[in-house]
C-alpha positions in Angstrom: 33.7 3.8 10.9 30.7 3.4 13.1 29.3 0.2 14.3 27.3 -1.6 11.6 25.1 -4.7 11.5 22.8 -6.9 9.4 20.2 -9.4 10.4 21.5 -12.1 7.9 18.6 -14.5 8.5 15.9 -14.7 11.1 13.0 -17.1 11.6 12.1 -20.6 12.6 14.3 -22.1 9.8 17.6 -20.4 10.7 19.1 -17.4 12.5 22.3 -15.4 12.0 23.3 -11.8 12.9 26.4 -9.9 11.8 27.9 -6.9 13.6 31.1 -5.1 12.9 33.4 -2.0 13.4 36.3 -0.8 11.3 38.6 -3.4 12.9 36.5 -6.3 14.2 33.4 -8.2 13.1 31.4 -10.9 14.7 28.7 -13.5 13.7 26.1 -14.4 16.2 24.8 -17.9 15.5 25.0 -19.8 12.2 21.6 -21.4 11.9 21.8 -22.2 8.2 24.2 -24.4 6.2 27.8 -23.3 5.6 27.0 -22.7 2.0 23.9 -20.6 2.8 25.8 -18.6 5.3 28.5 -17.7 2.8 25.8 -16.5 0.4 24.3 -14.4 3.0 27.6 -12.7 3.6 28.0 -12.0 -0.1 24.6 -10.4 0.1 26.0 -7.7 2.4 29.4 -7.5 0.6 31.2 -9.1 3.5 33.3 -12.3 3.9 33.2 -15.0 6.6 37.0 -15.2 6.5 37.2 -11.7 7.9 35.3 -12.5 11.1 36.9 -12.1 14.5 34.8 -14.9 15.8 31.3 -16.5 16.2 29.2 -16.0 19.3 26.5 -18.6 20.1 23.2 -17.8 21.9 22.1 -21.4 22.5 22.2 -24.9 21.1 18.9 -25.2 19.1 19.5 -26.3 15.5 18.1 -23.1 13.9 21.1 -21.3 15.6 24.0 -23.7 15.1 23.3 -25.6 11.9 26.4 -24.2 10.0 28.5 -23.4 13.1 30.9 -26.4 12.9 31.4 -26.1 9.2 32.3 -22.4 9.3 34.5 -22.7 12.4 36.6 -25.4 10.8 36.7 -24.0 7.3 37.8 -20.5 8.3 39.5 -21.4 11.6 37.3 -19.1 13.6 37.1 -18.7 17.4 33.8 -19.8 18.8 32.4 -18.3 22.0 29.6 -19.8 24.1 29.0 -20.5 27.8 29.9 -23.8 29.4 26.4 -25.3 29.4 25.8 -24.4 25.8 29.1 -25.9 24.8 28.1 -29.2 26.5 24.7 -29.2 24.9 25.8 -28.5 21.3 29.1 -30.3 21.0 27.6 -33.6 19.7 25.8 -31.6 17.0 28.5 -29.4 15.6 31.4 -31.9 15.1 34.9 -31.5 16.4 36.2 -28.0 17.0 39.9 -27.6 17.7 40.6 -26.8 21.3 42.4 -23.5 20.4 39.2 -22.3 18.7 36.9 -22.9 21.7 36.3 -20.1 24.2 34.0 -19.7 27.2 31.8 -16.6 27.2 30.1 -16.6 30.6 26.6 -15.3 31.4 26.4 -11.7 32.4 30.0 -10.9 31.4 31.7 -8.7 28.9 34.1 -9.7 26.2 36.1 -7.1 24.3 37.1 -7.3 20.6 39.2 -4.2 20.3 36.9 -1.3 21.0 33.8 -3.4 20.5 32.5 -4.6 23.9 30.0 -7.4 23.9 27.8 -7.9 27.0 25.9 -11.2 27.5 22.6 -11.5 29.4 20.3 -14.5 30.1 16.9 -15.0 28.6 14.0 -17.4 29.4 14.0 -20.2 26.8 14.0 -24.0 26.9 17.7 -24.5 26.2 20.7 -25.3 28.5 21.7 -21.7 29.3 20.4 -19.3 26.6 21.9 -15.9 26.5 21.9 -12.9 24.1 24.1 -9.9 23.6 24.4 -6.1 23.7 27.1 -4.6 21.5 28.7 -1.3 22.7 31.0 0.7 20.5 32.0 4.4 20.9 28.9 5.3 22.9 26.6 3.4 20.6 24.5 0.4 21.7 22.9 -2.4 19.6 20.7 -5.1 21.2 20.0 -8.6 20.0 17.2 -10.4 21.9 15.1 -13.3 20.5 14.2 -16.8 21.8 12.7 -15.7 25.1 9.3 -16.6 26.6 9.1 -13.2 28.3 11.2 -10.1 28.9 12.0 -9.7 32.6 12.7 -6.5 34.4 16.4 -7.6 34.6 16.5 -8.0 30.8 14.8 -4.6 30.4 17.4 -3.0 32.6 20.3 -4.4 30.5 18.8 -3.5 27.1 17.3 -0.1 27.9 17.7 2.9 25.5 19.7 1.3 22.7 20.3 2.9 19.3 19.0 -0.2 17.6 17.1 -3.4 18.6 16.7 -6.7 16.9 13.7 -7.9 18.9 11.8 -11.1 18.8 8.2 -10.9 17.5 7.5 -14.6 17.1 3.8 -15.2 16.7 0.3 -13.9 16.7 -1.4 -15.6 19.6 -4.7 -16.3 17.7 -2.9 -17.7 14.7 -1.0 -20.0 17.0 -4.0 -21.1 18.9 -6.0 -21.8 15.7 -3.1 -23.3 13.8 -2.2 -26.9 13.1 0.5 -27.4 15.7 -0.1 -30.1 18.4 -1.2 -28.6 21.7 2.1 -29.6 23.3 4.0 -27.4 20.9 1.5 -24.5 21.2 1.9 -24.7 25.0 5.7 -24.7 24.8 5.7 -21.6 22.5 3.2 -19.7 24.7 5.1 -20.6 27.9 7.6 -18.6 29.8 10.4 -20.6 28.2 9.0 -20.3 24.6 8.8 -17.2 22.4 7.2 -13.8 22.8 4.2 -12.8 20.8 3.8 -9.6 18.7 1.8 -7.9 21.5 4.1 -8.9 24.3 7.2 -7.9 22.3 5.7 -4.5 21.6 4.8 -3.9 25.3 8.3 -4.8 26.3 9.7 -2.4 23.6 7.7 0.5 25.0 9.5 0.0 28.3 13.0 0.0 26.9 13.1 2.3 23.9 14.6 5.7 24.6 15.6 9.0 23.1 18.6 7.5 21.3 16.6 4.6 19.7 16.4 4.9 15.9 15.8 1.4 14.6 13.8 -1.6 15.6 13.9 -4.9 13.7 11.2 -7.5 14.2 12.9 -10.9 14.3 12.4 -14.7 14.6 8.9 -14.5 13.1 7.2 -17.9 12.9 6.6 -19.1 9.4 3.3 -20.7 10.4 2.0 -18.4 13.1 2.8 -14.9 12.0 3.2 -12.6 9.0 5.4 -9.7 8.4 2.6 -7.2 7.9 0.6 -8.5 10.8 3.6 -8.3 13.1 4.4 -4.7 12.0 0.8 -3.6 12.4 0.4 -5.2 15.9 3.7 -3.8 17.1 3.1 -0.3 15.6 -0.4 -0.1 17.2 0.8 -1.0 20.6 3.9 1.3 20.5 1.9 4.2 19.2 -0.8 3.7 21.8 1.9 4.6 24.3 2.6 7.9 22.6 5.5 7.1 20.3 5.4 7.9 16.6 7.0 5.3 14.3 8.6 7.0 11.3 9.4 10.1 13.4 11.2 9.0 16.5 12.4 5.6 15.1 11.8 3.2 12.2 10.4 -0.3 12.2 11.9 -3.0 9.9 11.2 -6.5 8.8 13.7 -9.4 8.9 13.6 -12.4 6.6 14.6 -16.1 6.9 16.6 -16.0 3.6 17.4 -12.3 2.7 19.8 -10.2 4.9 18.8 -6.7 5.9 20.8 -3.9 4.4 23.9 -3.0 6.5 22.7 -0.4 9.0 25.1 2.1 10.7 24.7 3.5 14.2 
């Protein structure tokens, strides 16, 4: 079986990503309640109890809300870097020591033939990092919650078969919206979130001849819309000579509905 994945939930209210092979499967983040997470797994005909472990990107609540509950209920190993463990421990409850594992920045952990590569991003958390999944020559990238995409990040994520890529906000919607200026400034900063346009520009520098799927993720409920994000990203990407629908496809993600299992 090839590597397969689903964006279980993505947005300001909660984030979770599933990736698996024939022998191992992983959950990245559990940003919804334990009960909601179980329902999302049912939506893709999978079970939490079959997971090989949970990977954590950072300690913000929309990424760890259900983490403690799932880890304890299903006795799952949890992987995070040291600073993230320290930052989130008081919010997730007690995790047995034999379920706690360190996954360092810029390292690789192997789950059978599934290799997971971690890389740092620019976000206002203790030590935020995201992941590239490698399996039998295939490559899937998960990158959200970053204020910008650096050249170092671009080198790590270049020419993947599939991307789950942050497209958080429309800049004008954010500027004109009801958020206090302090929050607007944080979102627009280098440790906030990338806009539709900046995400698209970064995509044009990393997509390659093997890229077949791009999922727009972590859309703001208040400062973005699915159609607006897709239109903005498509316009920017096609202005660089790519043709969406021919070379690769562009997909939505949702805060409550998982994407169909995709195979690479």
